[in-house]
Every structure is written in structure tokens, then in C-alpha cells.
Backbone as XML, in Angstrom:
<?xml version="1.0"?>
<chain id="A" units="angstrom">
  <residue number="1" name="PHE">
    <atom name="N" x="39.377" y="59.154" z="-18.294"/>
    <atom name="CA" x="40.244" y="58.491" z="-17.129"/>
    <atom name="C" x="41.621" y="59.089" z="-17.389"/>
  </residue>
  <residue number="2" name="GLU">
    <atom name="N" x="42.288" y="59.947" z="-16.550"/>
    <atom name="CA" x="43.297" y="60.752" z="-16.706"/>
    <atom name="C" x="44.496" y="59.947" z="-17.071"/>
  </residue>
  <residue number="3" name="GLY">
    <atom name="N" x="44.657" y="58.798" z="-16.204"/>
    <atom name="CA" x="45.833" y="57.969" z="-16.643"/>
    <atom name="C" x="45.777" y="56.989" z="-18.002"/>
  </residue>
  <residue number="4" name="ASP">
    <atom name="N" x="44.785" y="57.024" z="-18.288"/>
    <atom name="CA" x="44.462" y="56.509" z="-20.051"/>
    <atom name="C" x="45.146" y="56.954" z="-20.845"/>
  </residue>
  <residue number="5" name="PRO">
    <atom name="N" x="46.302" y="56.282" z="-21.700"/>
    <atom name="CA" x="47.070" y="56.862" z="-22.388"/>
    <atom name="C" x="46.589" y="57.073" z="-23.641"/>
  </residue>
  <residue number="6" name="GLN">
    <atom name="N" x="45.551" y="56.571" z="-24.005"/>
    <atom name="CA" x="44.718" y="56.968" z="-24.966"/>
    <atom name="C" x="45.603" y="56.912" z="-26.301"/>
  </residue>
  <residue number="7" name="ARG">
    <atom name="N" x="46.105" y="55.428" z="-26.424"/>
    <atom name="CA" x="46.811" y="54.685" z="-27.721"/>
    <atom name="C" x="46.207" y="54.267" z="-28.571"/>
  </residue>
  <residue number="8" name="TYR">
    <atom name="N" x="44.714" y="54.058" z="-28.503"/>
    <atom name="CA" x="44.069" y="53.607" z="-29.676"/>
    <atom name="C" x="43.428" y="54.945" z="-30.284"/>
  </residue>
  <residue number="9" name="ARG">
    <atom name="N" x="43.483" y="56.356" z="-29.842"/>
    <atom name="CA" x="43.173" y="57.249" z="-30.375"/>
    <atom name="C" x="43.949" y="57.754" z="-31.844"/>
  </residue>
  <residue number="10" name="GLY">
    <atom name="N" x="43.966" y="58.372" z="-32.965"/>
    <atom name="CA" x="44.529" y="58.968" z="-34.017"/>
    <atom name="C" x="45.265" y="60.169" z="-33.473"/>
  </residue>
  <residue number="11" name="PRO">
    <atom name="N" x="46.305" y="60.216" z="-34.112"/>
    <atom name="CA" x="47.122" y="61.321" z="-33.843"/>
    <atom name="C" x="46.291" y="62.975" z="-34.109"/>
  </residue>
  <residue number="12" name="GLY">
    <atom name="N" x="46.169" y="63.751" z="-32.915"/>
    <atom name="CA" x="45.579" y="65.039" z="-33.392"/>
    <atom name="C" x="44.292" y="64.677" z="-32.906"/>
  </residue>
  <residue number="13" name="GLU">
    <atom name="N" x="43.689" y="63.427" z="-32.888"/>
    <atom name="CA" x="42.612" y="63.464" z="-32.282"/>
    <atom name="C" x="41.783" y="64.130" z="-31.179"/>
  </residue>
  <residue number="14" name="VAL">
    <atom name="N" x="42.531" y="63.972" z="-30.351"/>
    <atom name="CA" x="42.051" y="64.415" z="-28.755"/>
    <atom name="C" x="42.112" y="65.977" z="-28.738"/>
  </residue>
  <residue number="15" name="ASP">
    <atom name="N" x="42.987" y="66.404" z="-29.854"/>
    <atom name="CA" x="43.186" y="68.181" z="-29.753"/>
    <atom name="C" x="42.016" y="68.495" z="-30.729"/>
  </residue>
  <residue number="16" name="ARG">
    <atom name="N" x="41.671" y="67.667" z="-31.780"/>
    <atom name="CA" x="40.404" y="68.024" z="-32.429"/>
    <atom name="C" x="39.284" y="68.392" z="-31.481"/>
  </residue>
  <residue number="17" name="LEU">
    <atom name="N" x="38.975" y="66.979" z="-30.628"/>
    <atom name="CA" x="37.823" y="66.791" z="-29.940"/>
    <atom name="C" x="37.613" y="68.017" z="-28.922"/>
  </residue>
  <residue number="18" name="ARG">
    <atom name="N" x="38.917" y="68.440" z="-28.690"/>
    <atom name="CA" x="38.981" y="69.668" z="-27.180"/>
    <atom name="C" x="38.161" y="71.028" z="-27.850"/>
  </residue>
  <residue number="19" name="ALA">
    <atom name="N" x="39.112" y="70.975" z="-29.314"/>
    <atom name="CA" x="38.556" y="72.301" z="-30.215"/>
    <atom name="C" x="37.249" y="72.000" z="-30.694"/>
  </residue>
  <residue number="20" name="THR">
    <atom name="N" x="36.299" y="71.061" z="-30.820"/>
    <atom name="CA" x="35.272" y="71.012" z="-31.338"/>
    <atom name="C" x="33.882" y="70.754" z="-30.593"/>
  </residue>
  <residue number="21" name="ARG">
    <atom name="N" x="34.346" y="69.798" z="-29.093"/>
    <atom name="CA" x="33.515" y="69.422" z="-28.280"/>
    <atom name="C" x="33.265" y="70.137" z="-27.111"/>
  </residue>
  <residue number="22" name="ASP">
    <atom name="N" x="34.179" y="71.084" z="-26.562"/>
    <atom name="CA" x="34.430" y="71.275" z="-25.598"/>
    <atom name="C" x="33.303" y="71.954" z="-24.702"/>
  </residue>
  <residue number="23" name="CYS">
    <atom name="N" x="32.869" y="71.233" z="-24.003"/>
    <atom name="CA" x="31.538" y="72.091" z="-23.187"/>
    <atom name="C" x="31.573" y="73.305" z="-22.574"/>
  </residue>
  <residue number="24" name="LEU">
    <atom name="N" x="32.491" y="73.635" z="-22.161"/>
    <atom name="CA" x="32.179" y="75.203" z="-21.598"/>
    <atom name="C" x="32.672" y="75.668" z="-23.475"/>
  </residue>
  <residue number="25" name="THR">
    <atom name="N" x="33.182" y="75.854" z="-24.172"/>
    <atom name="CA" x="33.201" y="76.597" z="-25.471"/>
    <atom name="C" x="31.672" y="76.106" z="-25.776"/>
  </residue>
  <residue number="26" name="LYS">
    <atom name="N" x="30.959" y="75.370" z="-26.198"/>
    <atom name="CA" x="29.713" y="75.321" z="-26.551"/>
    <atom name="C" x="28.900" y="75.656" z="-25.806"/>
  </residue>
  <residue number="27" name="PHE">
    <atom name="N" x="28.712" y="75.691" z="-24.368"/>
    <atom name="CA" x="27.940" y="76.507" z="-23.825"/>
    <atom name="C" x="28.153" y="78.062" z="-23.900"/>
  </residue>
  <residue number="28" name="ARG">
    <atom name="N" x="29.583" y="78.481" z="-24.113"/>
    <atom name="CA" x="29.380" y="79.885" z="-24.151"/>
    <atom name="C" x="29.063" y="80.399" z="-25.710"/>
  </residue>
  <residue number="29" name="GLU">
    <atom name="N" x="29.134" y="79.464" z="-26.474"/>
    <atom name="CA" x="28.537" y="79.711" z="-27.877"/>
    <atom name="C" x="26.729" y="79.958" z="-28.015"/>
  </residue>
  <residue number="30" name="SER">
    <atom name="N" x="26.299" y="78.657" z="-27.155"/>
    <atom name="CA" x="25.322" y="78.744" z="-27.263"/>
    <atom name="C" x="24.342" y="79.806" z="-26.637"/>
  </residue>
  <residue number="31" name="VAL">
    <atom name="N" x="25.035" y="80.344" z="-25.303"/>
    <atom name="CA" x="24.096" y="81.379" z="-24.834"/>
    <atom name="C" x="24.385" y="82.656" z="-25.122"/>
  </residue>
  <residue number="32" name="THR">
    <atom name="N" x="25.301" y="82.821" z="-25.921"/>
    <atom name="CA" x="25.358" y="84.126" z="-26.229"/>
    <atom name="C" x="24.941" y="84.174" z="-27.802"/>
  </residue>
  <residue number="33" name="ALA">
    <atom name="N" x="24.607" y="83.121" z="-28.548"/>
    <atom name="CA" x="23.656" y="83.005" z="-29.785"/>
    <atom name="C" x="22.666" y="83.510" z="-29.135"/>
  </residue>
  <residue number="34" name="ALA">
    <atom name="N" x="21.704" y="82.894" z="-28.317"/>
    <atom name="CA" x="20.627" y="82.990" z="-27.954"/>
    <atom name="C" x="20.549" y="84.147" z="-26.931"/>
  </residue>
  <residue number="35" name="LYS">
    <atom name="N" x="21.381" y="85.319" z="-26.954"/>
    <atom name="CA" x="21.231" y="86.375" z="-26.035"/>
    <atom name="C" x="20.922" y="86.350" z="-24.304"/>
  </residue>
  <residue number="36" name="LEU">
    <atom name="N" x="21.532" y="85.301" z="-24.295"/>
    <atom name="CA" x="21.112" y="85.115" z="-22.653"/>
    <atom name="C" x="22.267" y="85.603" z="-22.047"/>
  </residue>
  <residue number="37" name="LEU">
    <atom name="N" x="23.532" y="85.673" z="-22.633"/>
    <atom name="CA" x="24.724" y="86.250" z="-21.978"/>
    <atom name="C" x="25.745" y="87.128" z="-23.072"/>
  </residue>
  <residue number="38" name="GLU">
    <atom name="N" x="26.443" y="87.972" z="-22.551"/>
    <atom name="CA" x="27.142" y="88.820" z="-23.423"/>
    <atom name="C" x="28.492" y="87.940" z="-23.248"/>
  </residue>
  <residue number="39" name="GLY">
    <atom name="N" x="29.431" y="87.988" z="-24.189"/>
    <atom name="CA" x="30.828" y="87.635" z="-23.701"/>
    <atom name="C" x="31.311" y="88.284" z="-22.715"/>
  </residue>
  <residue number="40" name="GLY">
    <atom name="N" x="31.168" y="89.621" z="-22.724"/>
    <atom name="CA" x="32.010" y="90.372" z="-21.222"/>
    <atom name="C" x="31.345" y="89.809" z="-20.232"/>
  </residue>
  <residue number="41" name="ASP">
    <atom name="N" x="29.991" y="89.378" z="-19.640"/>
    <atom name="CA" x="29.808" y="88.421" z="-18.651"/>
    <atom name="C" x="30.121" y="87.330" z="-18.654"/>
  </residue>
  <residue number="42" name="LEU">
    <atom name="N" x="30.402" y="86.713" z="-19.681"/>
    <atom name="CA" x="31.565" y="85.252" z="-19.275"/>
    <atom name="C" x="32.852" y="85.839" z="-18.978"/>
  </residue>
  <residue number="43" name="ASP">
    <atom name="N" x="33.191" y="86.581" z="-19.426"/>
    <atom name="CA" x="34.688" y="86.848" z="-19.335"/>
    <atom name="C" x="35.169" y="87.152" z="-17.757"/>
  </residue>
  <residue number="44" name="ALA">
    <atom name="N" x="33.801" y="88.030" z="-17.161"/>
    <atom name="CA" x="33.771" y="88.459" z="-16.114"/>
    <atom name="C" x="33.846" y="87.208" z="-14.773"/>
  </residue>
  <residue number="45" name="ILE">
    <atom name="N" x="33.155" y="86.046" z="-15.252"/>
    <atom name="CA" x="32.547" y="85.043" z="-14.802"/>
    <atom name="C" x="34.040" y="84.571" z="-14.688"/>
  </residue>
  <residue number="46" name="ASP">
    <atom name="N" x="34.706" y="83.955" z="-15.959"/>
    <atom name="CA" x="35.779" y="83.328" z="-15.568"/>
    <atom name="C" x="36.847" y="83.778" z="-14.806"/>
  </residue>
  <residue number="47" name="ALA">
    <atom name="N" x="37.313" y="85.325" z="-14.962"/>
    <atom name="CA" x="37.971" y="86.083" z="-14.261"/>
    <atom name="C" x="37.647" y="85.795" z="-12.706"/>
  </residue>
  <residue number="48" name="GLU">
    <atom name="N" x="36.487" y="85.554" z="-12.355"/>
    <atom name="CA" x="36.265" y="85.476" z="-10.777"/>
    <atom name="C" x="36.353" y="84.117" z="-10.349"/>
  </residue>
  <residue number="49" name="VAL">
    <atom name="N" x="35.940" y="83.150" z="-11.579"/>
    <atom name="CA" x="36.825" y="81.630" z="-11.414"/>
    <atom name="C" x="38.018" y="81.553" z="-10.912"/>
  </residue>
  <residue number="50" name="MET">
    <atom name="N" x="38.954" y="82.051" z="-11.461"/>
    <atom name="CA" x="39.882" y="82.204" z="-11.686"/>
    <atom name="C" x="41.035" y="82.897" z="-10.146"/>
  </residue>
  <residue number="51" name="ASP">
    <atom name="N" x="39.943" y="83.803" z="-9.894"/>
    <atom name="CA" x="40.413" y="84.284" z="-8.815"/>
    <atom name="C" x="40.560" y="83.720" z="-7.642"/>
  </residue>
  <residue number="52" name="ALA">
    <atom name="N" x="39.306" y="82.900" z="-7.717"/>
    <atom name="CA" x="39.040" y="81.784" z="-6.390"/>
    <atom name="C" x="39.593" y="81.174" z="-6.560"/>
  </residue>
  <residue number="53" name="ILE">
    <atom name="N" x="40.296" y="80.613" z="-7.934"/>
    <atom name="CA" x="40.860" y="79.083" z="-7.824"/>
    <atom name="C" x="42.481" y="79.712" z="-7.015"/>
  </residue>
  <residue number="54" name="GLU">
    <atom name="N" x="42.818" y="80.782" z="-7.506"/>
    <atom name="CA" x="44.087" y="81.047" z="-6.954"/>
    <atom name="C" x="44.035" y="81.595" z="-5.291"/>
  </residue>
  <residue number="55" name="ALA">
    <atom name="N" x="43.300" y="81.898" z="-4.971"/>
    <atom name="CA" x="42.854" y="82.197" z="-3.256"/>
    <atom name="C" x="42.841" y="80.770" z="-3.354"/>
  </residue>
  <residue number="56" name="ALA">
    <atom name="N" x="42.142" y="79.680" z="-3.599"/>
    <atom name="CA" x="42.296" y="78.460" z="-2.628"/>
    <atom name="C" x="43.692" y="77.851" z="-3.244"/>
  </residue>
  <residue number="57" name="VAL">
    <atom name="N" x="44.299" y="78.114" z="-3.853"/>
    <atom name="CA" x="45.810" y="77.709" z="-4.123"/>
    <atom name="C" x="46.831" y="78.490" z="-2.865"/>
  </residue>
  <residue number="58" name="GLN">
    <atom name="N" x="46.490" y="79.533" z="-2.999"/>
    <atom name="CA" x="47.561" y="80.464" z="-1.873"/>
    <atom name="C" x="46.895" y="79.649" z="-0.422"/>
  </residue>
  <residue number="59" name="ALA">
    <atom name="N" x="45.819" y="79.712" z="-0.189"/>
    <atom name="CA" x="45.351" y="78.851" z="0.819"/>
    <atom name="C" x="46.242" y="78.303" z="1.353"/>
  </residue>
  <residue number="60" name="ALA">
    <atom name="N" x="46.238" y="77.059" z="0.459"/>
    <atom name="CA" x="46.332" y="75.548" z="0.706"/>
    <atom name="C" x="47.712" y="75.538" z="0.959"/>
  </residue>
  <residue number="61" name="ARG">
    <atom name="N" x="48.556" y="76.704" z="-0.118"/>
    <atom name="CA" x="50.215" y="76.518" z="0.258"/>
    <atom name="C" x="50.292" y="77.177" z="1.396"/>
  </residue>
  <residue number="62" name="ALA">
    <atom name="N" x="49.622" y="77.814" z="2.073"/>
    <atom name="CA" x="49.946" y="78.995" z="3.320"/>
    <atom name="C" x="49.684" y="77.894" z="4.485"/>
  </residue>
  <residue number="63" name="ALA">
    <atom name="N" x="49.247" y="77.003" z="4.144"/>
    <atom name="CA" x="48.710" y="76.317" z="5.474"/>
    <atom name="C" x="49.324" y="75.520" z="6.060"/>
  </residue>
  <residue number="64" name="PRO">
    <atom name="N" x="49.303" y="74.799" z="7.260"/>
    <atom name="CA" x="50.552" y="74.089" z="7.632"/>
    <atom name="C" x="50.186" y="72.811" z="7.057"/>
  </residue>
  <residue number="65" name="ARG">
    <atom name="N" x="51.811" y="71.899" z="7.282"/>
    <atom name="CA" x="51.636" y="70.760" z="6.534"/>
    <atom name="C" x="50.824" y="69.749" z="7.518"/>
  </residue>
  <residue number="66" name="PRO">
    <atom name="N" x="50.340" y="68.845" z="7.045"/>
    <atom name="CA" x="49.480" y="68.163" z="8.125"/>
    <atom name="C" x="50.039" y="67.085" z="8.712"/>
  </residue>
  <residue number="67" name="THR">
    <atom name="N" x="49.787" y="66.906" z="9.865"/>
    <atom name="CA" x="50.606" y="65.816" z="10.577"/>
    <atom name="C" x="50.344" y="64.161" z="10.185"/>
  </residue>
  <residue number="68" name="ALA">
    <atom name="N" x="51.210" y="63.433" z="10.657"/>
    <atom name="CA" x="51.043" y="62.167" z="10.174"/>
    <atom name="C" x="50.033" y="61.514" z="10.848"/>
  </residue>
  <residue number="69" name="ASP">
    <atom name="N" x="49.206" y="61.931" z="12.019"/>
    <atom name="CA" x="47.927" y="61.706" z="12.481"/>
    <atom name="C" x="46.966" y="62.239" z="11.834"/>
  </residue>
  <residue number="70" name="ASP">
    <atom name="N" x="46.839" y="63.237" z="11.164"/>
    <atom name="CA" x="45.914" y="63.880" z="10.481"/>
    <atom name="C" x="46.082" y="62.968" z="9.207"/>
  </residue>
  <residue number="71" name="VAL">
    <atom name="N" x="46.971" y="63.005" z="8.511"/>
    <atom name="CA" x="46.853" y="61.996" z="7.251"/>
    <atom name="C" x="46.360" y="60.361" z="7.283"/>
  </residue>
  <residue number="72" name="LEU">
    <atom name="N" x="46.157" y="60.051" z="8.395"/>
    <atom name="CA" x="45.752" y="58.707" z="8.551"/>
    <atom name="C" x="44.614" y="58.948" z="9.051"/>
  </residue>
  <residue number="73" name="ALA">
    <atom name="N" x="43.746" y="59.977" z="9.528"/>
    <atom name="CA" x="42.545" y="59.937" z="10.332"/>
    <atom name="C" x="41.732" y="59.521" z="9.568"/>
  </residue>
  <residue number="74" name="ASP">
    <atom name="N" x="40.612" y="58.875" z="9.803"/>
    <atom name="CA" x="39.773" y="58.893" z="8.990"/>
    <atom name="C" x="40.230" y="57.976" z="7.628"/>
  </residue>
  <residue number="75" name="VAL">
    <atom name="N" x="40.766" y="56.987" z="7.595"/>
    <atom name="CA" x="41.183" y="55.813" z="6.602"/>
    <atom name="C" x="40.880" y="54.937" z="7.759"/>
  </residue>
  <residue number="76" name="TYR">
    <atom name="N" x="39.962" y="53.975" z="6.580"/>
    <atom name="CA" x="38.996" y="52.963" z="7.015"/>
    <atom name="C" x="39.727" y="51.328" z="7.245"/>
  </residue>
  <residue number="77" name="ILE">
    <atom name="N" x="41.081" y="51.458" z="7.245"/>
    <atom name="CA" x="41.490" y="50.206" z="7.158"/>
    <atom name="C" x="42.831" y="50.477" z="8.058"/>
  </residue>
  <residue number="78" name="ALA">
    <atom name="N" x="43.557" y="49.249" z="8.658"/>
    <atom name="CA" x="44.760" y="49.445" z="9.817"/>
    <atom name="C" x="45.483" y="48.656" z="9.344"/>
  </residue>
  <residue number="79" name="TYR">
    <atom name="N" x="46.659" y="49.155" z="9.118"/>
    <atom name="CA" x="47.923" y="47.909" z="8.922"/>
    <atom name="C" x="48.801" y="47.473" z="9.796"/>
  </residue>
</chain>
């Protein structure tokens, strides 16, 4: 949960877990160790994903702002 301040965790614990248990890092390590993919292949996939994200961000920024009617459409409560 992103709103959780995680005060119950020790200093540096989250950084350590991200460095050692990140699922994407573990995937990269396992598929390259098994020789299923090469690092360059994964780098190309990463670049393609980043391009798709950037295109989506640019499209969202270029889109017209929603009207009040658009914002309230399909909200299942009336005030």
C-alpha cells in the first residue's frame, strides 16, 4: 500500500529489499542465467516499454481536459 509510511520497518530495510528482492531484477537474472534471453534482448524490451510509456504520457498531456460531465460520468452515487 503506497500510503503506508512503514514506520515499523528498520532504517534501510526497504532499500535493501528493493535491491535484493525486486521481481524484475530476479527475472532478468534467472532468464539470463538459464540462457533464455540475453541482456541486450531485455534492454531492448525495457527501451520499448519506456517508449510506450512516454507516448502514453504525451498523449494524455495533449488530450483535452475533461468536462465536469465527463468527470462525473459513470459515478454510481448522486450527491
